[in-house]
Residue frames relative to the residue before (quaternion, step in Angstrom):
aa qw qx qy qz dx dy dz
M 1.0000 0.0000 0.0000 0.0000 0.00 0.00 0.00
P 0.4557 -0.6970 0.4654 0.2999 3.64 -0.84 0.86
S 0.4184 -0.6987 0.5294 0.2377 3.52 -1.09 0.77
W 0.5246 -0.6634 0.4452 0.2942 3.55 -0.95 0.89
N 0.7489 0.3993 -0.2577 0.4618 3.60 0.78 -0.87
S 0.5742 0.5896 -0.3925 0.4107 3.61 1.18 -0.21
R 0.6477 0.5187 -0.3177 0.4588 3.58 1.14 -0.49
G 0.3695 -0.7310 0.4947 0.2904 3.56 1.21 -0.33
L 0.5694 -0.5655 0.4518 0.3898 3.54 -1.17 -0.58
R 0.0469 0.8296 -0.5519 0.0705 3.55 0.84 0.99
G 0.8255 0.2232 -0.1727 0.4887 3.54 -0.94 0.90
S 0.4368 0.7407 -0.4453 0.2496 3.60 1.20 -0.09
V 0.6267 0.5190 -0.3495 0.4645 3.64 1.01 -0.67
L 0.6610 0.4907 -0.3028 0.4802 3.57 0.86 -0.91
E 0.6694 0.5004 -0.3118 0.4520 3.59 0.85 -0.89
E 0.6337 0.5177 -0.3399 0.4636 3.60 0.98 -0.73
L 0.6454 0.5054 -0.3186 0.4760 3.61 0.98 -0.78
I 0.6458 0.5007 -0.3192 0.4800 3.59 1.01 -0.79
N 0.6266 0.5339 -0.3411 0.4539 3.60 0.97 -0.79
L 0.6556 0.4956 -0.3065 0.4802 3.60 0.97 -0.83
T 0.6222 0.5306 -0.3238 0.4759 3.57 1.06 -0.79
N 0.6636 0.5079 -0.3055 0.4564 3.58 0.90 -0.93
D 0.6078 0.5400 -0.3471 0.4675 3.60 1.07 -0.69
K 0.6568 0.5002 -0.3059 0.4742 3.60 0.95 -0.88
Y 0.6534 0.5125 -0.3158 0.4590 3.60 0.92 -0.90
R 0.6478 0.5074 -0.3168 0.4717 3.59 1.00 -0.82
E 0.6473 0.5269 -0.3195 0.4486 3.61 0.90 -0.91
K 0.7256 0.4195 -0.2249 0.4969 3.57 1.02 -0.84
K 0.4033 -0.7440 0.4345 0.3082 3.58 1.39 0.01
L 0.3814 0.7257 -0.4768 0.3172 3.56 1.11 0.77
A 0.7960 -0.0627 0.0908 0.5951 3.56 1.07 -0.75
L 0.1793 -0.7288 0.6455 0.1415 3.51 -1.33 0.38
V 0.1520 0.7854 -0.5700 0.1871 3.55 -0.20 1.34
Q 0.0660 -0.8185 0.5707 0.0005 3.55 -0.85 0.99
K 0.5354 -0.5800 0.5144 0.3351 3.50 -1.30 0.54
V 0.3374 -0.7203 0.5714 0.2019 3.55 -0.96 0.91
P 0.3314 -0.7550 0.5226 0.2168 3.61 -0.56 1.07
T 0.3190 -0.7245 0.5794 0.1942 3.55 -1.10 0.73
P 0.3723 -0.7444 0.5014 0.2362 3.60 -0.55 1.10
I 0.0537 -0.8009 0.5965 -0.0021 3.57 -0.89 0.99
T 0.2935 -0.7007 0.6163 0.2074 3.52 -1.32 0.41
P 0.3356 -0.7526 0.5276 0.2066 3.61 -0.51 1.13
I 0.2059 -0.7670 0.5985 0.1051 3.57 -1.06 0.84
E 0.7891 0.0634 -0.0143 0.6108 3.56 0.97 -0.92
I 0.0722 -0.7894 0.6096 0.0078 3.54 -0.97 0.94
D 0.3081 -0.7115 0.6018 0.1916 3.55 -0.96 0.95
K 0.2901 -0.8120 0.4838 0.1498 3.56 -0.18 1.31
E 0.6256 0.5428 -0.3461 0.4408 3.59 1.07 -0.64
K 0.7577 0.3507 -0.1899 0.5166 3.58 0.89 -0.97
R 0.3231 -0.7915 0.4582 0.2432 3.57 1.35 -0.20
H 0.6065 0.5103 -0.4132 0.4483 3.56 0.76 1.05
I 0.5592 -0.6058 0.4684 0.3177 3.52 -1.31 0.51
T 0.1972 -0.7972 0.5627 0.0947 3.57 -0.83 0.98
L 0.7862 0.0440 -0.0352 0.6154 3.61 1.21 -0.41
A 0.1213 0.7819 -0.6007 0.1139 3.55 -0.91 0.96
Y 0.2879 -0.7252 0.5957 0.1907 3.54 -1.33 0.29
F 0.4958 -0.6288 0.5029 0.3253 3.55 -1.13 0.68
E 0.4322 -0.7147 0.4956 0.2382 3.56 -0.90 0.98
Q 0.7976 -0.0325 0.0657 0.5987 3.56 1.04 -0.77
K 0.6252 -0.5158 0.4127 0.4157 3.54 -1.30 0.21
S 0.3814 -0.7051 0.5431 0.2500 3.56 -0.98 0.81
T 0.4577 -0.6493 0.5172 0.3183 3.56 -1.25 0.29
V 0.7474 -0.2274 0.2067 0.5891 3.58 0.21 -1.28
D 0.6397 -0.5587 0.3746 0.3720 3.57 -1.27 0.29
Y 0.8218 0.1269 -0.0095 0.5554 3.59 0.99 -0.87
I 0.0175 0.7726 -0.6343 0.0205 3.51 -1.19 0.68
G 0.2753 0.7680 -0.5448 0.1938 3.58 -1.03 0.70
A 0.4471 -0.6591 0.5304 0.2906 3.52 -1.28 -0.54
V 0.1515 -0.7476 0.6426 0.0726 3.52 -1.16 0.81
Q 0.8238 -0.1785 0.0768 0.5325 3.56 -0.44 1.25
G 0.7607 -0.3923 0.1819 0.4841 3.57 0.94 0.97
I 0.6176 0.5230 -0.3502 0.4717 3.60 1.25 -0.05
P 0.3654 -0.7386 0.5163 0.2331 3.60 -0.67 1.04
I 0.0250 -0.7915 0.6106 -0.0032 3.57 -0.99 0.89
C 0.0053 0.7487 -0.6615 -0.0430 3.52 -1.30 0.43
F 0.0906 0.8052 -0.5826 0.0633 3.55 -1.07 0.68
D 0.2995 -0.7155 0.6045 0.1818 3.47 -1.36 0.36
A 0.3038 -0.7457 0.5701 0.1632 3.56 -1.08 0.78
K 0.0156 -0.7991 0.5996 -0.0417 3.57 -0.83 1.05
E 0.1990 -0.7502 0.6158 0.1356 3.54 -1.14 0.68
C 0.1103 -0.7869 0.6069 0.0162 3.53 -1.05 0.86
A 0.3173 -0.7811 0.5125 0.1629 3.57 -0.66 1.12
E 0.7652 0.3051 -0.1573 0.5447 3.59 1.13 -0.59
D 0.6538 -0.5172 0.3835 0.3976 3.57 -1.29 -0.19
T 0.6663 0.4290 -0.3007 0.5306 3.58 1.27 0.14
F 0.2013 -0.7750 0.5917 0.0938 3.56 -0.82 1.05
A 0.2966 -0.7738 0.5391 0.1503 3.57 -0.56 1.20
L 0.4352 -0.7142 0.4879 0.2501 3.57 -0.80 1.00
Q 0.5113 0.6286 -0.4320 0.3959 3.61 1.21 -0.20
N 0.5822 0.5804 -0.3642 0.4375 3.61 1.27 -0.25
V 0.6782 0.3571 -0.2612 0.5867 3.56 1.33 -0.14
H 0.2668 -0.7937 0.5305 0.1320 3.56 -0.82 0.99
E 0.6546 -0.5479 0.3569 0.3793 3.54 -1.15 0.69
H 0.6611 0.5041 -0.3238 0.4517 3.61 0.90 -0.83
Q 0.6160 0.5258 -0.3514 0.4696 3.62 1.14 -0.53
V 0.6383 0.5135 -0.3204 0.4756 3.58 0.98 -0.85
T 0.6430 0.5190 -0.3184 0.4646 3.59 0.96 -0.86
F 0.6509 0.5088 -0.3153 0.4669 3.59 0.92 -0.90
M 0.6802 0.4887 -0.2947 0.4601 3.58 0.86 -0.93
R 0.6186 0.5336 -0.3352 0.4693 3.59 1.03 -0.75
D 0.6763 0.4796 -0.2852 0.4809 3.58 0.92 -0.92
F 0.6172 0.5469 -0.3344 0.4561 3.59 1.06 -0.75
E 0.6671 0.4847 -0.2949 0.4828 3.59 0.93 -0.88
A 0.6224 0.5475 -0.3387 0.4451 3.61 1.06 -0.69
Q 0.6832 0.4330 -0.2691 0.5228 3.59 1.28 -0.41
D 0.5748 -0.6340 0.3335 0.3954 3.58 1.29 0.52
G 0.4418 0.6438 -0.4917 0.3854 3.55 1.11 0.70
I 0.3935 -0.6758 0.5606 0.2725 3.54 -1.32 0.09
A 0.0615 -0.7905 0.6093 -0.0110 3.56 -0.75 1.13
F 0.1252 0.7920 -0.5859 0.1176 3.56 -1.01 0.82
L 0.3552 -0.6646 0.5994 0.2701 3.50 -1.43 0.05
I 0.1734 -0.6937 0.6757 0.1792 3.52 -1.28 0.46
I 0.0791 -0.8001 0.5946 0.0012 3.54 -0.61 1.19
S 0.2150 -0.7543 0.6101 0.1117 3.53 -0.84 1.04
Y 0.1710 -0.7506 0.6331 0.0814 3.55 -0.72 1.15
K 0.2713 -0.8289 0.4699 0.1362 3.55 0.11 1.37
K 0.6432 0.5422 -0.3232 0.4334 3.60 0.95 -0.87
R 0.7526 0.3719 -0.1864 0.5104 3.58 1.07 -0.78
D 0.3277 -0.7753 0.4761 0.2548 3.56 1.32 -0.16
C 0.5863 0.5236 -0.4087 0.4638 3.55 0.81 1.07
Y 0.3567 -0.7082 0.5723 0.2089 3.51 -1.36 0.29
Y 0.1632 -0.7644 0.6147 0.1061 3.51 -1.27 0.50
Y 0.2543 -0.7282 0.6222 0.1336 3.54 -1.00 0.96
M 0.0793 -0.8116 0.5786 0.0153 3.58 -0.37 1.23
R 0.3556 -0.7337 0.5483 0.1862 3.52 -0.50 1.25
F 0.5943 -0.5853 0.4010 0.3787 3.57 -1.08 0.62
C 0.6196 0.5481 -0.3627 0.4292 3.63 0.95 -0.74
E 0.6443 0.5045 -0.3149 0.4808 3.58 1.08 -0.68
L 0.6330 0.5135 -0.3203 0.4827 3.58 0.98 -0.87
E 0.6446 0.5337 -0.3164 0.4467 3.58 0.91 -0.89
R 0.6382 0.5268 -0.3258 0.4572 3.59 0.98 -0.82
F 0.6845 0.4611 -0.2806 0.4900 3.60 0.90 -0.91
W 0.6229 0.5475 -0.3311 0.4502 3.58 1.03 -0.79
Q 0.6788 0.4856 -0.2892 0.4689 3.58 0.87 -0.96
R 0.5947 0.5567 -0.3579 0.4563 3.58 1.05 -0.70
A 0.6774 0.4829 -0.2845 0.4765 3.60 0.93 -0.91
V 0.6422 0.5287 -0.3184 0.4547 3.59 0.95 -0.88
Q 0.7118 0.4438 -0.2454 0.4860 3.59 1.04 -0.76
G 0.6715 -0.5404 0.2825 0.4210 3.57 1.24 0.37
G 0.5281 0.6428 -0.4037 0.3806 3.56 1.26 0.10
R 0.8098 -0.2629 0.2117 0.4799 3.50 -1.33 -0.30
K 0.2738 -0.7893 0.5374 0.1154 3.57 -0.94 0.95
S 0.6891 0.3524 -0.2843 0.5658 3.52 1.20 0.58
I 0.3624 -0.7131 0.5616 0.2114 3.53 -1.32 0.33
A 0.3156 -0.7452 0.5600 0.1772 3.56 -0.70 1.10
F 0.6079 -0.5679 0.4212 0.3612 3.55 -1.08 0.76
S 0.6653 0.5326 -0.2930 0.4334 3.58 0.99 -0.86
E 0.6245 0.5508 -0.3362 0.4399 3.63 1.22 -0.35
L 0.5992 0.6076 -0.3471 0.3889 3.58 1.23 -0.35
S 0.5379 -0.6288 0.4677 0.3107 3.54 -1.18 0.69
S 0.4588 -0.6989 0.4776 0.2701 3.57 -0.79 1.00
N 0.5794 0.6236 -0.3575 0.3841 3.61 1.20 -0.44
Y 0.7694 0.3913 -0.1899 0.4679 3.59 1.13 -0.51
F 0.4532 0.6194 -0.4957 0.4065 3.58 1.14 0.55
F 0.0679 0.7902 -0.6080 0.0346 3.57 -1.07 0.69
E 0.3317 -0.7207 0.5777 0.1920 3.51 -1.31 0.44
T 0.6817 -0.4482 0.3470 0.4626 3.55 -1.25 0.08
G 0.4029 -0.7297 0.5092 0.2143 3.54 -1.12 0.72
H 0.7041 -0.4616 0.3383 0.4204 3.53 -1.35 0.12
N 0.8223 0.1772 -0.0641 0.5369 3.57 0.74 -1.04
T 0.7163 0.3704 -0.2230 0.5477 3.56 1.27 0.03
Y 0.4915 -0.6975 0.4458 0.2705 3.56 -0.92 0.91
V 0.7807 0.0228 0.0227 0.6241 3.58 0.89 -0.99
P 0.1040 -0.8694 0.4813 0.0411 3.60 0.32 1.26
Y 0.0115 0.8587 -0.5102 0.0475 3.54 0.44 1.25
L 0.5032 0.6627 -0.4372 0.3411 3.65 1.17 -0.25
D 0.6021 0.5534 -0.3591 0.4497 3.59 1.06 -0.66
M 0.6650 0.4993 -0.2978 0.4688 3.57 1.02 -0.81
I 0.6110 0.5277 -0.3493 0.4756 3.60 1.07 -0.69
N 0.6372 0.5294 -0.3206 0.4592 3.57 0.97 -0.86
Q 0.6559 0.4981 -0.3016 0.4803 3.58 0.95 -0.87
D 0.6200 0.5409 -0.3229 0.4676 3.57 1.02 -0.87
L 0.6666 0.5088 -0.2984 0.4558 3.60 0.89 -0.95
Q 0.6452 0.5201 -0.3201 0.4591 3.59 0.99 -0.82
E 0.6742 0.4840 -0.3001 0.4702 3.60 0.99 -0.77
R 0.6405 0.5250 -0.3217 0.4589 3.60 1.15 -0.57
A 0.5999 0.6167 -0.3526 0.3681 3.59 1.14 -0.66
């Protein structure tokens, strides 16, 4: 079983920005999206500071966020990438399966990838993730080069929103129509 403190807080900056964005979207009645909590079993607790110092994940998580945008179900995972290559090992098979099943129910599944070195975000549609995933499963490259990504789905922080992913969902919907 994976240890909670061994994973560190990967993605925590991006997730905090998304949480703030989701609060703004909720206030404006544009979307209702929540962070999916990951159930943990505490092993060690610092009673003086009243916090968990070691824990194990009880089960595999699905995705980081789930909700609805104007009646459309969405789910997504937030990933941070320090370099120009995104390793597919950062996405787990059970997450891909969940996202595939979510899309089969007419939902929209995607990744938000923060390219920290370039200070930009990428909205990866599930169909794009699936293409790269299948390539890896069939023995091909197990990472995604920055140059392989569609220029249409890069975005930067917005004026009033930290991670303005609704514009990308709208673009995704237009391409699906």
